[in-house]
C-alpha positions as CSV (number, residue, x, y, z in Angstrom):
1,M,21.1,3.9,-4.3
2,T,19.1,2.0,-1.7
3,L,16.8,0.5,-4.3
4,N,19.9,-0.4,-6.4
5,Y,21.6,-2.4,-3.6
6,I,18.4,-4.1,-2.6
7,W,17.7,-5.2,-6.2
8,I,21.2,-6.5,-6.6
9,S,21.1,-8.4,-3.3
10,F,17.9,-10.2,-4.3
11,F,19.6,-11.8,-7.3
12,V,22.9,-12.5,-5.5
13,I,21.3,-14.1,-2.5
14,A,19.0,-16.2,-4.6
15,F,22.0,-17.3,-6.8
16,V,24.1,-18.3,-3.7
17,I,21.2,-20.2,-2.1
18,G,20.6,-21.9,-5.5
19,L,24.3,-23.0,-5.7
20,I,24.2,-24.3,-2.1
21,K,21.0,-26.3,-2.8
22,L,22.5,-27.7,-6.0
23,I,26.0,-28.6,-4.8
24,V,25.4,-29.5,-1.1
25,F,21.9,-30.9,-1.2
26,G,21.7,-32.1,-4.8
27,D,18.6,-30.1,-5.6
28,T,18.8,-30.2,-9.4
29,E,15.5,-28.5,-9.8
30,I,16.2,-25.2,-8.0
31,F,17.5,-23.2,-10.9
32,R,14.8,-24.5,-13.2
33,V,12.2,-23.2,-10.6
34,M,13.9,-19.8,-10.3
35,V,14.2,-19.4,-14.1
36,E,10.5,-20.3,-14.5
37,G,9.8,-17.7,-11.8
38,I,11.7,-15.1,-13.9
39,F,9.6,-15.8,-17.0
40,D,6.3,-16.0,-15.1
41,S,6.9,-12.8,-13.2
42,S,8.2,-11.0,-16.3
43,K,5.0,-11.9,-18.1
44,S,2.6,-11.1,-15.2
45,S,4.3,-7.7,-14.7
46,V,3.2,-6.7,-18.2
47,M,0.1,-8.9,-18.9
48,D,-1.5,-9.0,-15.4
49,I,-0.5,-5.6,-14.0
50,A,0.7,-3.0,-16.5
51,L,-1.7,-3.7,-19.4
52,P,-4.9,-4.2,-17.3
53,L,-3.9,-0.9,-15.5
54,V,-4.2,1.0,-18.8
55,G,-8.0,1.0,-18.8
56,T,-8.3,1.9,-15.1
57,M,-5.6,4.5,-15.5
58,A,-7.3,6.0,-18.6
59,F,-10.7,6.2,-16.8
60,W,-9.6,7.7,-13.5
61,L,-7.1,10.1,-15.0
62,G,-9.9,11.3,-17.3
63,I,-12.2,11.7,-14.3
64,M,-9.4,13.5,-12.4
65,N,-9.1,15.9,-15.3
66,V,-12.8,16.6,-15.2
67,G,-12.6,17.1,-11.5
68,E,-9.8,19.6,-11.9
69,K,-11.7,21.6,-14.4
70,A,-14.8,21.5,-12.1
71,G,-12.8,22.9,-9.3
72,A,-13.1,19.9,-7.0
73,I,-9.4,19.5,-6.6
74,N,-8.9,23.1,-5.6
75,F,-11.9,22.7,-3.2
76,L,-10.2,19.7,-1.5
77,S,-6.9,21.6,-1.4
78,R,-8.5,24.5,0.6
79,I,-10.1,22.1,3.1
80,V,-7.0,20.0,3.9
81,G,-4.5,22.7,2.9
82,P,-3.7,23.9,6.4
83,F,-2.7,20.4,7.5
84,F,-0.9,19.4,4.2
85,N,0.9,22.7,4.1
86,R,2.7,21.6,7.3
87,L,3.4,18.1,6.2
88,F,4.4,19.2,2.6
89,P,6.0,22.7,3.1
90,E,7.5,22.5,-0.4
91,V,4.1,22.3,-2.0
92,P,2.5,25.8,-2.6
93,K,-0.8,26.6,-0.9
94,N,-3.9,25.5,-2.8
95,N,-1.7,23.6,-5.4
96,P,-3.6,20.9,-7.2
97,A,-1.2,18.3,-5.8
98,V,-2.8,18.7,-2.4
99,G,-6.2,17.8,-3.8
100,N,-4.8,14.9,-5.8
101,M,-3.1,13.5,-2.7
102,M,-6.3,13.8,-0.7
103,M,-8.2,11.9,-3.4
104,N,-5.6,9.1,-3.2
105,F,-5.7,8.9,0.6
106,S,-9.5,8.9,0.6
107,A,-9.5,6.0,-1.9
108,N,-7.1,4.1,0.2
109,L,-9.0,4.7,3.4
110,L,-12.1,3.2,1.8
111,G,-10.3,0.2,0.3
112,L,-10.9,1.4,-3.3
113,D,-7.7,-0.2,-4.7
114,N,-8.7,0.2,-8.4
115,A,-9.2,3.9,-8.0
116,A,-6.4,4.5,-5.5
117,T,-3.5,3.5,-7.9
118,P,-4.3,5.9,-10.8
119,L,-5.2,8.7,-8.3
120,G,-1.9,8.1,-6.5
121,L,0.0,8.2,-9.8
122,K,-1.7,11.5,-10.6
123,A,-0.7,12.9,-7.2
124,M,2.9,11.8,-7.7
125,D,2.9,13.4,-11.2
126,S,1.6,16.7,-9.6
127,L,4.3,16.6,-7.0
128,H,7.0,15.8,-9.6
129,E,6.1,19.0,-11.5
130,L,7.3,20.9,-8.4
131,N,10.5,18.9,-8.1
132,P,13.6,20.7,-9.5
133,N,15.7,17.6,-9.6
134,K,13.8,15.2,-11.8
135,D,15.8,12.0,-11.1
136,T,15.9,12.5,-7.3
137,A,12.9,12.1,-4.9
138,S,11.9,15.4,-3.3
139,N,10.9,15.7,0.4
140,A,7.3,16.0,-0.6
141,E,7.4,12.9,-2.8
142,I,9.1,10.9,0.0
143,M,6.5,12.0,2.5
144,F,3.6,11.1,0.1
145,L,5.2,7.7,-0.7
146,V,5.8,6.7,2.9
147,L,2.3,7.7,3.9
148,H,1.0,5.6,1.0
149,T,3.1,2.5,1.7
150,S,1.8,2.5,5.3
151,G,-1.5,1.3,3.9
152,L,-3.9,3.1,6.2
153,Q,-7.3,1.6,5.5
154,L,-10.6,1.9,7.4
155,L,-12.5,-0.8,5.5
156,P,-10.4,-4.0,4.8
157,V,-13.2,-5.4,2.7
158,T,-11.0,-7.9,0.8
159,I,-9.6,-9.5,3.9
160,I,-13.0,-9.8,5.5
161,A,-14.5,-11.3,2.4
162,Q,-11.7,-13.9,2.1
163,R,-12.3,-14.9,5.8
164,A,-16.0,-15.3,5.0
165,I,-15.2,-17.5,2.0
166,L,-13.0,-19.7,4.1
167,G,-15.7,-20.2,6.7
168,A,-14.6,-17.9,9.6
169,K,-17.1,-17.9,12.4
170,D,-16.8,-14.1,12.6
171,P,-15.1,-12.8,9.4
172,T,-15.0,-9.2,10.8
173,D,-13.3,-10.0,14.1
174,V,-9.9,-8.8,12.6
175,F,-11.5,-5.4,11.7
176,I,-10.3,-3.4,14.8
177,P,-6.9,-5.0,15.1
178,I,-6.2,-4.2,11.4
179,I,-7.2,-0.6,11.8
180,I,-5.0,-0.2,14.9
181,A,-1.9,-1.9,13.3
182,T,-2.2,0.1,10.0
183,Y,-2.7,3.4,11.9
184,V,0.4,2.7,14.0
185,A,2.3,2.1,10.7
186,T,1.0,5.3,9.2
187,V,1.8,7.5,12.2
188,T,5.2,6.0,12.6
189,G,6.1,6.6,8.9
190,M,4.8,10.2,9.1
191,L,6.7,11.0,12.3
192,L,9.9,9.5,11.0
193,V,9.8,11.4,7.7
194,A,8.7,14.6,9.5
195,I,11.7,14.4,11.9
196,K,14.1,13.7,9.0
197,Q,12.7,16.7,7.2
198,K,12.7,18.9,10.3
199,I,8.9,19.5,10.2
200,N,7.4,21.0,13.3
201,L,5.2,18.3,14.7
202,F,4.1,20.4,17.7
203,D,2.3,22.9,15.4
204,R,-1.3,23.5,16.5
205,V,-2.7,22.6,13.1
206,V,-0.8,19.3,13.0
207,I,-1.8,18.3,16.5
208,T,-5.4,19.2,15.8
209,W,-5.6,17.2,12.6
210,L,-3.8,14.2,14.1
211,G,-6.0,14.3,17.2
212,G,-9.1,14.7,15.0
213,L,-8.2,11.8,12.8
214,T,-7.4,9.6,15.8
215,T,-10.7,10.5,17.4
216,F,-12.6,9.8,14.1
217,I,-11.0,6.4,13.7
218,G,-11.7,5.6,17.4
219,L,-15.4,6.6,17.1
220,L,-15.8,4.7,13.9
221,V,-14.4,1.5,15.4
222,W,-16.6,2.0,18.5
223,Y,-19.7,2.5,16.4
224,F,-19.1,-0.5,14.2
225,T,-18.4,-2.8,17.1
226,A,-21.1,-1.5,19.5
227,Y,-24.1,-1.0,17.1
228,L,-23.5,-3.2,14.1
229,T,-23.5,-7.0,13.7
230,K,-20.8,-8.7,11.7
231,E,-23.2,-9.0,8.7
232,E,-24.0,-5.3,8.9
233,I,-20.4,-4.3,9.2
234,S,-19.6,-6.2,6.0
235,Q,-22.6,-4.8,4.2
236,V,-21.9,-1.2,5.3
237,S,-18.2,-1.6,4.1
238,K,-19.3,-2.9,0.7
239,V,-22.0,-0.2,0.2
240,A,-19.9,2.7,1.4
241,S,-16.9,1.7,-0.8
242,N,-18.9,1.2,-4.0
243,L,-21.1,4.2,-3.3
244,M,-18.0,6.4,-3.0
245,L,-16.4,4.8,-6.0
246,F,-19.4,5.7,-8.2
247,A,-20.2,9.1,-6.5
248,I,-16.8,10.6,-7.2
249,P,-17.2,10.6,-11.1
250,V,-20.8,11.7,-10.9
251,I,-20.0,14.7,-8.6
252,F,-17.0,15.7,-10.8
253,I,-19.1,15.5,-14.0
254,L,-22.0,17.5,-12.5
255,G,-19.6,20.1,-11.2
256,A,-17.9,20.4,-14.6
257,L,-21.3,20.6,-16.3
258,K,-22.3,23.5,-14.0
259,K,-19.2,25.3,-15.1
260,K,-20.1,24.7,-18.8
261,V,-17.1,22.5,-19.4
262,N,-17.0,20.2,-22.4
263,V,-16.9,17.2,-20.1
264,F,-16.4,14.5,-22.8
265,E,-13.5,16.3,-24.4
266,V,-11.8,17.1,-21.1
267,F,-12.2,13.4,-20.0
268,V,-10.6,12.1,-23.2
269,N,-7.7,14.5,-22.9
270,G,-7.1,13.3,-19.4
271,A,-7.5,9.7,-20.3
272,K,-4.8,9.8,-23.0
273,A,-2.2,10.0,-20.2
274,G,-3.3,6.6,-18.9
275,F,-1.6,4.7,-21.7
276,E,1.6,6.7,-21.5
277,T,1.9,6.2,-17.8
278,S,1.2,2.5,-17.9
279,V,3.8,1.9,-20.6
280,K,6.4,4.0,-18.7
281,I,6.2,1.9,-15.5
282,I,6.6,-1.5,-17.3
283,P,10.5,-1.6,-17.0
284,Y,10.3,-0.7,-13.3
285,L,7.7,-3.3,-12.5
286,V,9.5,-6.0,-14.5
287,A,12.8,-5.2,-12.7
288,M,11.3,-5.3,-9.2
289,L,8.8,-8.2,-9.6
290,V,11.4,-10.5,-11.2
291,A,13.9,-9.8,-8.4
292,I,11.2,-10.5,-5.8
293,S,10.3,-13.7,-7.6
294,V,13.8,-15.2,-7.6
295,F,14.3,-14.2,-3.9
296,R,11.1,-16.0,-3.0
297,T,11.5,-19.1,-5.2
298,S,15.1,-19.6,-4.0
299,G,13.7,-20.3,-0.5
300,A,15.4,-17.2,1.1
301,L,12.1,-16.1,2.6
302,T,11.6,-19.5,4.3
303,Y,15.1,-19.4,5.8
304,I,14.5,-15.9,7.2
305,V,11.3,-17.2,8.9
306,D,13.1,-20.2,10.2
307,G,15.8,-17.9,11.6
308,F,13.2,-15.9,13.5
309,K,11.8,-19.1,15.0
310,W,15.3,-20.2,16.0
311,A,16.1,-16.9,17.6
312,F,12.8,-16.6,19.5
313,S,13.1,-20.3,20.7
314,Y,15.8,-19.1,23.1
315,T,13.5,-16.6,24.8
316,N,10.5,-17.0,27.1
317,F,8.3,-15.3,24.5
318,D,5.5,-17.2,22.9
319,I,6.7,-18.0,19.4
320,K,3.5,-19.1,17.8
321,F,3.3,-15.8,16.0
322,T,6.3,-16.8,13.8
323,D,4.0,-19.2,11.9
324,A,2.3,-16.1,10.4
325,L,5.5,-14.2,9.7
326,P,5.7,-15.2,6.0
327,V,2.6,-13.0,5.4
328,A,4.4,-10.0,7.1
329,L,7.7,-10.6,5.3
330,M,6.0,-10.9,1.9
331,K,3.7,-7.9,2.2
332,P,6.4,-5.2,1.4
333,L,7.5,-7.3,-1.6
334,S,4.2,-8.5,-3.2
335,G,0.5,-7.8,-2.5
336,S,-0.6,-10.9,-4.3
337,G,2.1,-13.0,-2.7
338,S,1.1,-11.8,0.8
339,K,-2.6,-12.5,0.1
340,A,-1.7,-16.0,-1.1
341,M,0.3,-16.6,2.1
342,M,-2.5,-15.2,4.2
343,I,-4.9,-17.7,2.6
344,D,-2.4,-20.6,3.0
345,T,-2.0,-19.6,6.7
346,M,-5.7,-19.8,7.3
347,Q,-6.1,-23.0,5.4
348,T,-3.1,-24.6,7.3
349,F,-3.8,-23.5,10.8
350,G,-7.5,-22.7,10.7
351,T,-9.4,-19.5,9.8
352,D,-10.3,-18.8,13.4
353,S,-6.9,-19.9,14.9
354,F,-4.5,-17.3,16.4
355,V,-2.1,-17.8,13.5
356,G,-4.9,-17.5,10.9
357,R,-6.2,-14.3,12.3
358,L,-2.7,-12.8,12.8
359,G,-1.9,-13.5,9.1
360,C,-4.9,-11.4,8.2
361,I,-3.8,-8.6,10.5
362,F,-0.3,-8.7,9.0
363,N,-1.8,-8.5,5.5
364,G,-3.8,-5.4,6.4
365,S,-1.2,-3.6,8.5
366,A,0.8,-2.1,5.7
367,D,1.1,-1.9,1.9
368,T,3.6,-3.3,-0.7
369,T,6.5,-0.9,-0.2
370,F,8.8,-2.2,-3.0
371,Y,6.0,-2.4,-5.6
372,I,4.8,1.1,-4.7
373,V,8.3,2.5,-5.0
374,A,8.8,0.9,-8.4
375,L,5.3,2.0,-9.6
376,Y,5.1,5.5,-8.3
377,F,8.8,6.6,-8.6
378,G,9.1,4.8,-11.9
379,S,6.1,6.6,-13.3
380,V,7.9,9.9,-13.0
381,G,11.4,8.6,-13.7
382,I,12.9,9.0,-10.2
383,K,16.1,6.9,-9.9
384,K,17.5,8.3,-6.5
385,T,15.0,7.3,-3.9
386,R,17.0,8.7,-1.0
387,Y,15.6,7.5,2.4
388,A,12.1,6.6,1.1
389,I,12.6,2.8,1.2
390,P,14.2,2.7,4.7
391,A,11.4,5.0,6.0
392,G,8.7,2.9,4.4
393,L,10.2,-0.4,5.7
394,I,10.5,1.1,9.3
395,A,6.8,2.0,9.0
396,D,6.0,-1.5,7.9
397,F,8.0,-2.9,10.8
398,A,6.1,-0.8,13.2
399,G,2.9,-2.1,11.7
400,V,4.1,-5.7,12.2
401,I,5.1,-5.1,15.8
402,A,1.7,-3.5,16.4
403,A,-0.1,-6.4,14.7
404,I,1.7,-8.9,16.9
405,F,0.7,-7.1,20.1
406,V,-3.0,-6.5,19.1
407,G,-3.1,-10.1,17.8
408,Y,-2.2,-11.4,21.3
409,L,-4.4,-8.8,22.9
410,F,-7.5,-9.8,21.0
411,F,-6.9,-13.5,20.2
412,G,-3.9,-14.7,22.1
């Protein structure tokens, strides 16, 4: 029901703002702009997102099928099983869903966007097989979705590359702040859902894994900043990402070959599901992206930012962070929109300005919550999202707050 009310409110708010602009301010172009946005977003939902996703989905679902036959998914399940069994108590031990989720999280950590989406959809499909109520999100599906929307990423290659293109003096200077902000968002989302689902967070295994992950991230950040130059950090990020992206299929294929699996046939059988999944998500993508488009083109987002500026102007707090807020507010709605606003912020205020850097941290602090909900829940036909969206948005909010604090800490 949450998604239903949000979707309706996007259209109603946009329509009301359009009427006010037309009647009060004489803006005769506002409805033309919003209607054009509807047609453009409807087209891009299919032509730029769903259809191009078919090939990627086909390849990676095929590779995942090969990996499953090779035993790689079960192997991953055994490694992370003790931790995931605590976070996902509804998922049986050594279930393939655990390995599928681990593959998705690994791809996200390395910034492998092209691989992360099909791997995530495969993981959601595995979880949905365990869900007795097919139209309602299960606890496990909500935990997975919220962890995914928090956008934990160790190698923000795209943001660093964009800063380099725009002439930043040190393109990698946002590297540590992004990791800190996105880690805060992830932990917040996980803790929130765990408390809601009455998961024991003081379990020895949970504490050990969280402590280990925190230590690993801390050591990685320390090594990158203490021993590598900005050029080396960028190079290591690119090499590690692409090496992993190519190594996964090769390892799966060799493992299947060792087990005397007909690799090509297994790949093709898995790839067939790519087209079906891509077609299935089209209505959900069109619905959400069109609603986001009219909300944005109506000017509602601008008014929200102006409201924040007005509210903070009555405090003693430095309000220069509000110039970067459009990036943070757009991120849960649209990844491409958030990226465009990040670029515009750097071009307007300067790539190495506080606002320009904060825009980059905002963009890397979380993921596109509404898009992911539409994509992942839509792929398995979930209509009742329960508390998934509020939990995801709270995690996003925690990432934004963390981004503001680390932005001032590092660059303020």
